[in-house]
Every structure is written in structure tokens, then in C-alpha cells.
C-alpha positions in Angstrom: 107.6 95.8 64.7 110.2 93.1 63.9 108.6 89.8 64.5 109.5 86.4 63.1 107.2 83.4 63.4 108.1 79.7 63.4 105.6 76.8 63.8 106.6 73.7 65.7 104.4 70.7 65.2 105.1 68.0 67.7 108.2 69.0 69.5 107.0 69.9 73.0 109.5 68.5 75.5 107.8 67.0 78.5 110.8 66.1 80.7 114.2 67.6 81.2 116.7 65.5 83.3 119.5 66.9 85.3 122.4 64.6 85.8 124.0 65.2 89.1 127.8 64.7 89.5 129.2 62.7 92.4 131.9 65.1 93.7 130.7 67.3 96.6 132.0 70.8 96.1 130.9 72.2 99.4 128.5 71.3 102.2 126.9 72.7 105.3 127.9 70.5 108.2 124.7 69.2 109.7 123.9 68.9 113.4 122.7 65.6 114.7 119.1 66.7 114.1 120.0 67.8 110.6 121.7 64.7 109.4 118.8 64.0 107.1 118.9 67.6 105.7 122.4 68.7 104.9 122.7 71.1 102.0 125.0 69.8 99.4 126.6 72.0 96.7 127.5 69.7 93.9 129.5 70.4 90.7 128.0 69.5 87.3 130.8 70.4 85.0 129.7 73.1 82.6 126.2 73.3 84.0 127.4 75.0 87.2 126.5 74.3 90.8 123.3 72.7 92.2 121.7 72.7 95.5 120.2 69.5 97.1 119.1 68.3 100.5 120.9 65.1 101.5 119.2 62.2 99.9 116.8 64.4 97.9 116.7 65.7 94.3 118.4 68.9 93.2 116.2 71.9 93.5 118.4 74.7 92.2 121.2 74.9 89.7 123.3 78.0 88.9 126.6 79.0 87.3 126.9 82.0 89.6 129.3 82.3 92.5 127.6 81.1 95.7 128.3 81.9 99.3 126.8 82.4 102.7 124.9 79.2 102.5 122.7 78.4 105.6 120.2 75.8 106.5 117.4 76.6 108.9 115.0 74.1 110.4 111.8 75.7 111.7 111.5 74.4 115.3 108.7 71.9 115.9 108.1 71.3 112.1 109.6 69.5 109.2 109.9 72.8 107.4 113.5 73.6 106.2 114.7 77.0 104.9 117.8 77.1 102.6 119.5 80.5 102.3 122.4 81.5 100.2 124.0 84.4 98.3 124.5 84.5 94.6 126.8 86.9 92.7 126.9 87.6 89.0 128.3 90.5 86.9 124.8 91.5 85.6 123.0 91.5 89.0 125.7 91.8 91.6 125.1 90.2 95.0 121.6 88.9 95.6 120.2 87.0 98.5 118.2 83.9 97.7 116.1 81.4 99.6 114.1 78.3 99.1 111.5 76.7 101.4 110.8 73.0 102.0 107.5 72.9 103.8 107.0 69.9 106.1 109.4 67.7 104.0 107.3 68.0 100.9 110.3 69.2 98.8 111.6 72.7 98.1 109.5 75.3 96.3 111.2 77.2 93.5 114.0 79.4 94.7 113.2 83.1 95.3 115.1 86.3 95.7 114.9 87.7 99.2 113.7 91.3 99.7 115.2 92.8 102.8 113.9 96.4 102.6 111.1 97.3 105.0 108.7 99.3 102.7 107.0 102.0 104.7 105.4 105.1 103.4 107.6 106.8 106.0 110.9 105.3 104.6 112.3 102.2 102.8 115.2 100.7 104.6 117.1 97.5 105.2 117.1 97.3 109.0 120.4 95.5 109.2 122.0 98.5 107.3 120.3 101.5 108.9 117.2 102.6 110.8 115.3 105.8 109.8 115.4 108.7 112.1 112.2 109.2 114.2 111.2 112.7 115.4 110.9 113.4 119.1 107.5 112.6 120.5 106.8 110.1 117.7 108.9 107.2 119.0 107.4 104.0 120.4 107.2 103.3 124.1 108.6 99.8 124.4 108.6 99.6 128.2 105.4 97.5 128.1 103.4 95.9 125.4 104.1 97.5 122.0 103.8 96.8 118.3 106.9 95.6 116.5 108.0 94.8 113.0 109.3 91.2 112.9 111.2 90.6 109.7 112.1 87.1 108.6 114.9 85.6 106.4 112.2 84.4 104.0 108.6 85.4 103.3 106.4 84.9 106.4 105.0 81.4 106.9 102.2 80.0 108.9 104.8 78.2 111.0 106.2 81.6 111.9 102.8 82.8 112.9 102.2 79.8 115.1 105.5 80.4 116.9 104.6 84.0 117.5 101.2 83.1 118.9 102.7 80.3 121.0 105.1 82.8 122.6 102.3 85.2 123.4 102.4 87.6 120.5 99.5 88.7 118.2 100.1 89.0 114.5 98.4 92.2 113.4 99.2 92.0 109.7 101.8 91.7 106.9 104.3 94.4 106.2 106.5 94.4 103.1 109.1 93.0 102.8 109.1 89.7 104.6 107.6 91.0 107.9 104.8 90.8 110.3 103.5 93.5 112.5 103.2 91.9 116.0 101.8 93.2 119.2 103.7 91.7 122.1 105.5 92.2 125.5 109.2 92.6 125.8 109.6 89.0 127.0 107.9 87.7 123.8 110.1 90.0 121.7 113.2 88.6 123.3 112.1 85.0 122.8 111.2 85.7 119.2 114.6 87.2 118.5 116.1 83.8 119.3 114.2 81.9 116.6 116.5 81.0 113.8 114.4 82.4 110.9 113.9 85.9 112.5 116.1 88.4 110.7 115.3 91.6 112.7 112.8 93.0 115.2 112.2 96.7 115.7 109.5 99.0 117.0 106.6 100.1 114.8 106.9 103.8 115.8 103.9 106.2 115.8 105.8 108.1 113.2 105.3 105.2 110.8 101.5 105.4 111.3 100.9 109.0 110.2 100.2 110.5 106.8 103.0 112.5 105.3 101.1 115.8 105.6 100.5 115.2 109.3 104.2 114.4 109.9 105.1 117.7 108.1 102.8 119.7 110.3 104.0 118.0 113.5 107.6 118.6 112.5 107.2 122.4 112.4 108.6 124.4 115.4 106.1 124.6 118.3 103.5 122.6 116.3 100.2 123.0 118.2 97.6 123.4 115.4 93.9 123.6 116.2 91.8 120.5 116.7 91.1 118.7 113.4 89.1 115.7 112.2 91.0 112.5 111.4 90.4 109.0 110.1 91.9 106.4 112.5 92.5 103.0 111.1 92.7 100.2 113.6 94.7 97.0 113.3 91.8 94.8 114.3 88.0 94.6 113.9 85.6 94.3 116.7 84.1 96.3 119.6 87.1 95.9 121.9 89.7 97.9 120.0 87.2 100.6 119.1 86.1 100.9 122.7 89.7 101.3 123.9 90.5 104.0 121.4 87.2 105.8 122.0 87.7 105.9 125.8 91.2 107.3 125.4 90.0 110.0 123.0 87.1 111.0 125.3 89.3 111.0 128.4 91.7 113.4 126.7 89.0 115.8 125.7 88.7 114.8 122.0 85.5 114.0 120.1 84.5 110.7 118.4 82.3 111.1 115.4 82.0 107.7 113.8 82.8 104.1 114.8 82.4 100.9 112.9 82.7 97.9 115.2 82.7 95.5 112.2 85.2 97.6 110.4 88.6 99.2 111.0 87.9 102.9 110.6 87.0 105.6 113.2 86.6 109.3 112.8 87.6 111.8 115.6 88.6 115.4 116.2 92.0 115.7 118.0 94.4 118.4 118.9 98.1 117.9 118.1 98.9 116.6 121.6 95.9 114.2 121.4 97.0 113.1 118.0 100.4 112.1 119.2 99.0 110.1 122.0 96.4 108.2 119.9 99.1 107.4 117.3 101.0 105.6 120.0 98.2 103.2 120.9 98.8 99.6 120.1 95.3 99.4 118.5 96.1 102.1 115.9 97.5 101.2 112.5 97.4 104.5 110.7 95.9 108.0 110.8 95.3 110.5 108.1 93.3 113.6 107.6 89.5 113.3 107.2 87.7 115.0 104.3 84.0 115.3 103.5 82.4 112.9 101.1 83.0 114.2 97.5 82.0 113.4 94.0 84.4 111.1 92.4 83.2 109.6 89.1 85.5 112.4 87.8 88.3 110.7 89.7 87.4 107.4 88.0 87.6 109.1 84.6 91.0 110.6 85.4 92.6 107.6 86.9 91.4 105.2 84.2 92.7 107.5 81.4 89.3 108.4 80.0 90.0 112.1 80.4 93.4 111.6 78.8 91.8 109.9 75.8 89.1 112.5 75.5 91.5 115.4 75.6 93.9 113.9 73.2 91.6 112.2 70.7 88.1 113.4 71.4 87.0 109.8 72.1 84.0 109.5 74.4 82.5 106.3 73.2 81.2 107.4 69.8 79.8 104.4 68.0 80.3 102.0 70.9 77.3 99.9 71.8 77.2 98.0 75.1 74.5 96.4 77.2 73.8 96.9 80.9 72.2 93.8 82.4 70.6 94.8 85.7 67.3 94.9 87.5 65.8 98.1 86.1 66.7 101.8 85.5 65.0 105.2 85.4 64.5 105.9 81.7 63.6 109.5 82.3 66.7 110.4 84.2 68.3 113.5 82.7 71.7 111.8 82.2 70.2 109.4 79.6 69.7 111.6 76.5 71.0 109.0 74.0 67.8 107.1 73.9 68.8 103.8 75.5 67.7 100.7 73.5 65.6 98.3 75.5 66.6 94.7 74.8 63.9 93.5 77.3 61.0 95.3 79.0 62.2 97.5 81.9 61.4 96.9 85.5 60.2 99.1 88.3 63.3 98.8 90.5 65.5 101.6 89.2 67.9 102.4 92.0 70.8 100.0 91.1 70.5 99.9 87.4 70.2 103.7 87.1 73.6 104.1 88.8 75.2 101.4 86.6 73.8 103.0 83.4 75.1 106.4 84.5 78.6 105.2 85.4 79.0 103.6 81.9 76.9 105.9 79.7 75.8 109.0 81.7 76.2 112.2 79.7 76.4 114.5 82.7 73.6 116.8 81.6 72.5 117.6 85.1 75.7 117.1 86.9 79.0 117.1 85.0 80.9 115.6 87.9 78.8 112.4 87.4 79.7 112.1 83.7 80.1 108.5 82.7 83.0 106.8 81.0 81.3 106.8 77.6 78.9 109.7 77.5 78.6 109.4 73.7 78.2 105.7 73.6 74.9 103.8 72.8 73.4 102.2 75.9 71.4 99.0 75.6 69.5 97.8 78.7 68.2 94.4 79.7 66.3 93.5 82.8 67.6 90.3 84.5 64.2 88.9 85.3 62.9 89.5 81.7 65.4 87.1 80.0 64.0 83.7 79.5 67.1 82.3 77.7 70.4 83.9 78.3 72.1 81.9 75.6 69.7 83.2 73.0 69.8 86.7 74.5 73.6 86.8 74.2 73.4 85.6 70.6 71.0 88.4 69.7 73.6 91.0 71.0 76.2 89.9 68.5 73.9 89.2 65.5 75.4 91.3 62.7 72.0 91.7 61.2 70.2 92.5 64.4 69.4 95.8 66.1 72.0 95.6 68.9 75.5 94.8 67.6 77.0 95.2 71.0 80.7 94.9 71.8 80.3 94.2 75.5 77.8 93.4 78.2 78.2 94.4 81.8 76.5 92.7 84.8 76.7 94.0 88.3 74.5 91.3 89.8 74.4 87.5 89.7 73.3 84.3 91.3 73.7 83.4 95.0 77.4 83.6 96.1 79.5 80.5 96.3 83.1 79.5 96.3 82.5 76.7 93.7 82.4 76.4 90.0 78.7 75.6 89.6 76.2 74.8 86.9 75.7 78.5 86.5 79.5 78.9 85.9 79.4 76.2 83.3 76.4 77.8 81.6 78.2 81.1 81.3 81.3 79.4 79.9 79.2 77.6 77.4 77.4 80.8 76.3 80.7 82.7 75.9 82.4 79.8 74.3 79.8 79.8 71.5 79.1 83.6 71.4 82.1 85.8 71.0 81.0 88.6 73.3 83.0 90.3 76.0 81.1 90.1 79.3 82.1 91.9 82.4 80.9 90.5 85.7 81.0 91.6 89.3 82.7 89.3 91.8 80.5 90.6 94.7 81.0 92.1 98.1 81.7 89.3 100.6 85.3 90.3 101.5 86.3 86.6 101.0 86.2 84.1 98.1 82.5 83.8 98.1 81.5 85.3 94.8 78.9 85.2 92.1 79.1 81.9 90.3 79.1 83.8 87.0 82.4 85.3 88.1 84.1 81.9 88.4 83.5 81.3 84.7 86.8 81.0 82.7 85.6 83.0 79.7 84.2 86.0 81.5 85.9 89.2 82.8 85.6 89.3 86.6 85.9 92.5 88.6 86.8 93.1 92.2 87.2 96.3 94.1 89.5 98.5 96.1 88.7 101.4 98.5 90.3 104.5 97.0 89.3 106.9 99.8 88.0 109.5 97.3 91.6 110.5 96.3 93.3 110.6 93.0 96.5 109.0 94.4 96.7 105.2 94.6 99.0 105.1 97.5 96.2 105.1 100.0 94.1 102.5 98.2 93.4 99.2 99.9 91.2 96.2 99.6 90.5 96.3 103.3 88.1 93.4 103.4 85.8 94.8 100.8 85.1 93.1 97.5 85.0 89.3 96.9 88.4 87.8 96.1 90.0 84.8 94.4 91.3 82.3 94.0 88.7 80.1 92.3 88.2 76.7 93.9 90.6 75.1 91.5 93.3 77.8 92.1 92.6 80.0 89.0 93.5 83.7 89.4 90.4 85.7 89.9 89.3 88.6 89.7 90.7 89.7 86.4 90.6 93.4 87.3 89.8 95.8 90.1 88.4 99.3 90.3 86.8 101.7 92.8 84.7 100.1 95.4 83.7 103.3 97.2 82.5 107.0 96.8 81.3 106.9 93.2 78.8 109.7 92.3 76.2 108.4 90.0 72.6 109.0 88.9 70.0 107.8 91.4 66.7 106.2 90.5 64.4 108.2 92.8 64.0 111.2 90.6 65.0 112.5 87.1 67.6 114.9 88.5 68.8 112.9 91.5 72.4 111.7 92.2 74.0 109.8 95.0 77.0 108.0 96.2 77.4 104.5 94.8 79.9 101.7 95.3 80.7 98.1 95.8 82.0 95.8 93.1 78.9 96.8 91.1 80.4 100.3 90.6 83.9 98.9 90.0 82.5 96.6 87.3 80.6 99.5 85.6 83.8 101.5 85.4 85.8 98.6 83.9 83.0 98.1 81.3 83.3 101.8 80.3 87.1 101.4 79.9 86.5 98.3 77.7 84.1 100.4 75.6 86.7 103.1 75.0 89.3 100.4 74.2 87.0 99.2 71.4 86.8 102.8 70.1 90.6 103.0 70.1 90.9 99.7 68.3 88.2 100.7 65.7 89.9 104.0 65.0 93.2 102.3 64.1 95.2 103.7 67.1 96.9 100.3 67.4 98.7 99.8 64.1 97.2 97.3 61.7 94.0 96.9 63.7 90.4 98.2 63.3 89.3 100.5 60.5 86.0 98.5 59.9 82.8 100.2 58.9 81.6 100.3 62.5 83.0 99.6 66.0 81.1 96.3 65.9 82.6 95.4 62.6 86.1 96.3 63.8 85.9 94.5 67.1 88.6 92.0 68.1 87.8 88.7 69.6 86.7 88.8 73.2 89.8 87.0 74.2 92.0 89.6 72.5 90.1 92.5 74.2 90.6 90.8 77.6 94.3 90.1 76.9 94.9 93.6 75.7 93.4 95.3 78.8 95.2 92.9 81.1 98.5 93.5 79.4 98.3 97.3 79.8 96.6 97.4 83.2 98.2 99.4 86.1 99.1 97.0 88.9 99.2 97.9 92.5 102.6 96.9 94.1 102.4 94.0 96.5 104.5 91.4 98.1 103.2 87.9 98.9 99.8 86.2 99.0 99.0 87.8 102.4 99.3 91.4 101.2 96.2 93.5 101.3 96.4 94.1 97.5 97.5 90.6 96.6 96.9 89.0 93.2 93.7 87.4 94.3 92.3 90.7 95.4 93.4 93.1 92.6 93.6 90.6 89.8 95.8 92.0 87.0 95.3 95.5 88.2 93.3 98.5 87.2 92.5 99.0 83.4 94.4 102.1 82.1 93.6 103.8 78.8 96.7 105.9 79.0 98.9 102.8 79.2 97.0 101.4 76.2 97.7 104.5 74.2 101.3 104.8 75.2 101.9 101.2 74.2 100.4 101.6 70.7 103.7 101.5 68.8 105.3 98.6 70.8 102.7 95.9 70.3 102.5 92.4 68.8 99.0 91.0 68.6 97.6 87.6 67.7 93.8 87.9 67.4 92.8 84.2 67.3 94.6 83.7 64.0 96.7 80.7 64.9 95.2 77.2 65.2 97.0 74.6 67.3 96.3 70.9 67.6 97.4 68.9 70.6 101.1 69.1 71.4 101.7 71.6 68.6 103.3 75.0 69.3 104.0 78.2 67.6 107.0 80.4 68.2 107.5 84.2 67.6 110.8 86.0 67.7 110.5 89.6 68.9 113.0 92.4 69.5 113.3 94.4 72.7 115.3 97.6 72.7 118.0 98.7 75.1 116.7 100.3 78.3 113.1 99.1 77.7 111.5 99.3 81.2 109.1 96.3 80.8 108.2 93.5 78.5 104.7 92.1 79.0 103.1 89.1 77.3 99.5 88.0 77.8 97.9 84.8 76.6 94.1 84.2 76.8 92.2 81.4 75.3 88.5 80.5 75.2 87.8 77.1 76.9 84.8 74.8 76.7 82.7 74.7 79.8 84.2 72.8 82.8 82.6 70.0 84.7 81.1 71.3 88.0 81.7 67.9 89.6 85.4 68.1 88.8 88.1 69.8 91.0 89.8 71.1 87.8 87.7 73.3 85.6 90.0 74.2 82.7 89.6 71.7 79.9 92.4 72.5 77.5 95.9 73.7 78.5 97.7 76.3 76.4 101.0 77.4 77.9 103.0 80.6 77.5 106.8 80.6 77.5 109.4 83.3 77.0 113.1 82.8 76.5 115.3 85.8 76.9 118.5 86.7 74.9 120.6 85.8 78.0 119.1 82.3 78.3 116.5 82.7 81.0 113.1 81.1 80.7 109.9 82.6 81.9 106.7 80.5 82.2 103.3 82.1 82.3 102.2 83.4 85.7 105.3 82.1 87.4 106.1 84.4 90.4 103.1 86.6 89.8 101.3 85.4 92.9 104.1 86.9 94.9 104.6 90.2 93.2 104.2 92.4 90.1 107.1 90.8 88.1 107.7 87.4 86.7 110.5 85.2 88.0 112.5 83.0 85.6 112.5 79.3 85.8 109.7 77.4 87.5 107.4 75.3 85.5 104.4 75.7 83.1 101.1 76.9 84.4 98.5 74.1 84.3 95.3 75.7 85.7 94.7 79.1 84.3 93.2 80.2 80.9 95.0 83.5 81.4 98.8 83.5 81.5 101.1 86.5 81.8 104.8 87.1 81.8 105.8 90.5 83.0 109.6 91.2 82.9 111.0 94.3 84.5 114.0 95.9 82.7 114.2 93.0 80.1 117.4 92.1 78.4 117.8 93.8 75.0 117.8 91.7 71.9 115.7 88.9 70.5 113.2 87.2 72.7 111.4 84.0 71.8 107.8 83.7 72.7 106.2 80.3 72.4 102.6 79.2 72.8 102.4 75.5 73.5 99.3 73.3 73.2 100.1 71.0 76.1 96.6 69.5 76.2 93.8 69.9 73.8 91.2 67.6 75.3 88.1 69.0 73.7 87.6 70.9 70.4 87.9 74.7 71.0 87.8 75.9 67.5 84.6 74.7 65.9 85.3 76.2 62.5 87.6 73.2 61.6 86.8 69.5 61.8 90.0 68.8 63.8 90.3 68.9 67.6 92.2 72.2 68.0 92.2 75.5 69.7 92.9 79.2 69.0 94.2 81.9 71.3 94.8 85.6 71.8 98.3 86.9 72.5 99.2 90.5 73.2 102.9 91.6 73.7 104.0 95.1 74.6 107.3 96.7 75.2 108.8 95.7 71.8 111.2 97.6 69.6 108.9 99.5 67.3 111.6 100.2 64.9 112.2 103.6 63.2 109.3 104.9 61.1 110.6 105.1 57.5 113.4 102.5 58.1 111.9 100.0 55.7 115.1 98.0 55.3 115.6 97.9 59.1 119.2 99.0 59.1 118.6 101.4 61.9 118.5 104.6 59.8 116.2 106.4 57.4 118.1 107.1 54.2 118.2 106.4 50.4 118.4 102.7 51.0 114.8 102.8 52.2 113.3 104.2 49.0 113.0 100.9 47.1 111.8 98.9 50.1 109.2 101.7 50.8 107.7 101.5 47.3 107.9 97.7 47.4 105.9 97.7 50.6 103.4 100.2 49.1 102.8 98.2 45.9 103.5 94.6 46.8 103.0 93.9 50.6 103.6 90.2 50.2 106.8 90.8 48.2 108.0 93.2 50.9 107.3 90.6 53.6 109.2 88.0 51.7 112.2 90.3 51.1 112.3 91.8 54.6 110.9 89.1 56.9 112.2 90.8 60.1 110.7 94.2 59.3 107.3 95.6 60.1 105.5 96.9 57.0 103.8 99.6 59.1 107.2 101.3 59.5 106.1 102.9 56.3 103.0 104.4 58.0 104.4 107.9 58.1 101.2 109.8 58.8 100.1 107.5 61.6 96.7 106.6 60.2 97.3 102.8 60.9 97.9 101.8 57.3 100.5 102.2 54.5 99.1 103.9 51.5 99.7 106.8 49.0 99.1 109.4 51.8 102.4 108.2 53.3 104.6 109.2 50.3 105.0 112.9 51.0 105.7 112.4 54.8 108.2 109.7 53.9 110.2 112.0 51.6 109.9 114.8 54.1 111.5 112.6 56.7 114.1 111.4 54.2 115.0 115.0 53.4 115.8 115.8 57.0 112.3 117.2 57.8 109.9 116.1 60.6 109.8 112.3 61.2 107.1 110.5 63.2 
């Protein structure tokens, strides 16, 4: 890995001024009602063009060619939309917009996304419409469901207009669209609104699973009656009654209804299926299947099976604690003699399932095998802990009997939206005790969560419904687990995992199993993944890390573990804060051990080794290769407990910034509330203790990564007398270099012999002579270190043999 480091002591710029020229290059002529809001395109010499509303400050500056500028006022509001096109050689023509909500100033400019993203097809409706099969087109003669796409992301102002005109917003549809149930007159009125880009029918064909569409597309399709899942747009008795009556009247059978939910189950013929798919209450239909065992799915989708098959890792040497109510000690899945940290309780149902998901060995049912069947379980009963601070300290006492690398808790104090005294207590415990703790958010379907989950220093877990399938395309939040944001706007949860259909040991008998779920199950799965991550770290899979005497001795700081798993998590695609799988519902995605392993040679890691005082910064130069699909940087820092009486709960503020080789700046978390990828520009994040920059198809060359101590208000690194802080930084997607290329000239040849032996015998001398080279390029046998065992593989590679 080629990494250069530069320390900056007191050079953090706090204000950048843009001097606006006086000559107007172009302008949109305002109407009388728009005289206060004319868009001006002004010239700034070498700095390019800048956008501004008349009499207001510049909100966008670019050197690209601009055209198609439009100004839209949202009727009845002070909201103004600015739209324009930008063209550049590297990106071609892109459509941009910026929003000024109620005269409060423009938000940062965004790139418009004009494709309607359906499972059925992805299309820009102004360019083409997908073909719809006969019999699966919408009947628009009366009330119908339509896709209403806007020039920008949907706004509450748009929703209010739709409802004022008689429409009902049923939900969001990517990109930049609502699904709206309305009459034709309402449709015609909406089409006249200046911010509406396109309106088209939401055909029954769009609401059917691909397999059903394939069957219906066959000649003379009239297959036997079959059972289906029917998803409705709206909750409540009314929509379910309407669909039920239609099914029964046509001769179908209804098996299950859930008036508080959205799902029904029914048996339908092909003709009945077509009719039900056209109902305005129906959002989607797919084929029903019986309840199945799926902890095996959790193992597969999280990469646990991959790691086991490749490396044989199943949690050997990993110790972790389950904090719960009680568990059935005699269950046949617990043959590794769980260690009791407290006396057990007589309420085994919940804790038995959690223990099994993390540590179950599958003795009686291999399908219910846990994530770490060879790990060492520790158990503590919630009610038996008189002092959680002392209890946590015991877990990480190197001379004690536990030596745990994580604790998982799928219960907590009464739900709240607020950062409470309990939240502050947890932050204090984890600030002083360097232990990774994984905590359930809860199951409210809204931001009411366990106060423990609102703590900054904890790992919070939400949930998604995965419908008992291995594919992620049918996963949804669907009003299940508790969500973020925290009361102060921080991004929570940190992760998500399966909320439903998890086979796990049951506490009612020694050989019993049952279906388990909720964010409790999701949290246990994430804990198991963290345990396997610690085994990977200990075994030196990530170059230069681990190799201690035990997993506990090798463990990284809790912040580093959290940053690493966030950095390599698999995100669900989403668009906008209103999406079903938005950032505040999925967090940073689903932990993925395969991604961790695949990233092993492209990493740069800072494991709390840098100490920063107020207004200091540290800078790293890293190299990204051509055609790298993604560059990901994750910053996590431990923060002292916040004040529950304050509206802001972070104490210190460390900021992440990336500068690309082509001059673009990315600030931590900028754009990541709106999608999976960071957007350049914007401003520093000031509320989160986790910051990410995820760049898709990053520019090749040298990137500068900077961590800035914008505010150190309380001491966060108690090992020194100064007021300072430390942090974890994980970067993936870097140019790993060529193994054996010790002089970093791009080839393995005779010129690498002397550098190889210099690195072998004098690592400090090698670092001084080749500051831009990674010494582990000499690790030719892949054991995580450079030593004598690498000599023969090095010369074999040099001689034209097999190279790593």
C-alpha cells in the first residue's frame, strides 16, 4: 500500500470567500412575481460561472458549460427550484437542480436522476415507455394509480398540492417520483404544475414478480390456482376488506389478512390474479412459500459460509458475551460450555434464541447453526448485573476469566426518541472501557428506540424483512424495526440485518427450535459477524494486523472494528430520505464478511494511533488505481458522554475530508442521506461521530485524506495530559501495489532485490528509502508479515514463476 502521511498542526481553514464579479453573463428573465428571484449566471474570471438568486449569495460555482437554466416557483409557497444542465468532457451532459425551501436559501446542488427504477424496467419516461403485455395494462377510465415524476426530488410542498387536488400519495418510487391514486381530472390538473416532469400509469405489469410475469406471458397461460402474497399500498381494514371482497366474489380464497399490516395471502387462478393486480389497493404480488428455516440464509448472505469454506473460520478462539434475560443451558446446541458471567434466570425463551444465533453449533439441527459455532459463549442475565460499568470492565480485564471481544444485547430500557441518562451512561462505560457492544434498536417501526441504541459509542442494529429468500431484491423495511435519526440528527442505526424468519433454538425443551425475529435476531446476526471479523483480524488476513497470542490480545480498538465493518458493509440501493430502505432505516448496510475478505489487500487502517489536539489535522496521501470501482473511507471516534439536557450530543468534532486528483472535495457523510454514494462539495459534518465518504468509480491517482480536529471540547484520550482525541480510520479500494515490487516502479525485476533485503533486515531504513512503498509488498507467502519465509517465493516470482 502506498501511503504518505503529513501532519498539519494549526492550519484548519474556517472560511472560504467567493468574490463575485459584477458582469452578468446570462440571466433568466423573471416574471413580475419572480422579480425577487431571478437566476443570475455571473462570470468570475478563472473560477468559472456561479449561480445566484437576485439579491442573494452565490450557491453554485462551476467551470463547466451551462445551459437549459430554469427557475420554478412552487405555487403557494416561497420554495424555488433552480434547474440547469452542465456539460463536461469527463461526465458529459448532466441535469442538476437546487432547492430553496421557503426562502431559506438554496440547499447544495444535486444531480437529477430521471430514470424510473422499477423491477419491471428502468426507463426515462421522456425518452421511452416500456412495453406492457396485453391484459396487464392499467384501466385509466376512472380512478387509477399513477407515477408522478418531478423535476427534483419529491418535496412536502408537492405532496400538499397532490392532496389539495384530490390525489392520495401512496408512496415513493425511485427516481424522483410518487405513486399517486387519483381520478383523471386530478391527473390533468397535476400535469399543469410547473415542477411535474411526467405522469404515467402504474400498470398491473409493474406490480408482479418476474416469475409471475414469465408465466403469464406464455401462450394460453391459464395455470392452476396458486397461493400468493399480496402487498397493499395502505394499512387498515378498508383496503384489506376491498381486496378480500373482490377475491371472494371471483371465487378465490383468502388465507390470511393483517389489518395493521400490508400483506395478505390468497389462492388465485391466472384470471383472478390479473384482476387483483389491477386493483388500486394493490402494490405488488409475488408467489407465496411456506415458512422455512433461514439461519442458513443468514450465514450465506453475511459471508459466514464463504469464510468457513475458504479458511475454516467458525469463531475459533473468539469470546463474546450475550446479555439477555436467561437461556436454556441444557439445550443441545450449546456444547461449548457457556461461561456464566452472572447467575442464570428462569426465562429462557429469548436468550436461548440469541445464544443460538451467535454460538449455536447445530448439533440437533444443522439448519439452525449459528454464526460462530466454535466460538466461546459468555452469558450474563440483565437482572443480575448490579453495576454495568464494573461488569463491562470485567469483560476486558486481561487477567480475568472472560477476555471478551464483544458483547451483544437484544434488550434494553424503555423506548424513547431522546438521548437519556441511560444513553449517557452507556457512552461513559464505552468511553472508558474499550469493548465493542452491539445493541438492538427495537421494533417500533419509528424512531422510538432503546436509549442504549442512541449512545454514540455503541453499535446499533435495525432490521429488514428478507421474506425468507437469499436475494436482497425483495427485502424491505416495511415499517418493522426502529429507525433513526437520533434526536440530534445523528445517523442511526449503524447496521441492519434480518428481522424475520430466523430459525433458532427455543427455550421450551433441549431439542426445540422455532422461528425467531425482530431486531433482536438482527442484532445477534451482526454480533456473530463481528466475532468472525475479529478472527480474521487475529489470523492476519488483513496485512500488518493481528497475530497476537489470542484473539483478545490481537483485537483492534472498538472504534476500528466498527469502522472496518461499516466500511465493507453491503448497502441496499435507495434514493432519498423517504425511501423504504433509507439511511435512517438500513444504517450503513448489512455487514458482509466476503466484502471484508475481498478488500484485504486494498486497505489503509489507523487503529487509534494518531493523537490530535484542537484544530490540528493529519493528512494521508493514498493511491487509487485505474478502473477501481469504489473508494471508501470511514472515520469513527470515541466521544465522551453527551449531556441529556442538550439538543446536541456529540462533544468533540472530528471531520473527514477527501480531495481527489481532479480537484473535487468530499466531506464526510455529504450526500449519503440521499443515496449510496457521496457527492462532492457541501460542508463538513458537525453532528456525527461516524463519517463516511463512498466514491463510485473514483479518479485514478493520488487522493488526499484529511482528518481534522475541528473541535476538541473535552479530553478524549486520557493517556496523555493534554486535551486531545484519537480516532479510527479505515480506507478500502486503494492500489495495493504489485507483490514483490519493493521499489514501486510497477514491475518485479532485479531492481527489487536490494530493496527486498533492505526491508527484510532494516524495516526503518526501507521506510526512509522508499516512503511511498508498502513494506508488506514483500510478503510473498501471504502470512501477513515480511520474514525469511518470503525469500524463496520472492525469487520464484522474480524468476518468472508463480507470483501472489
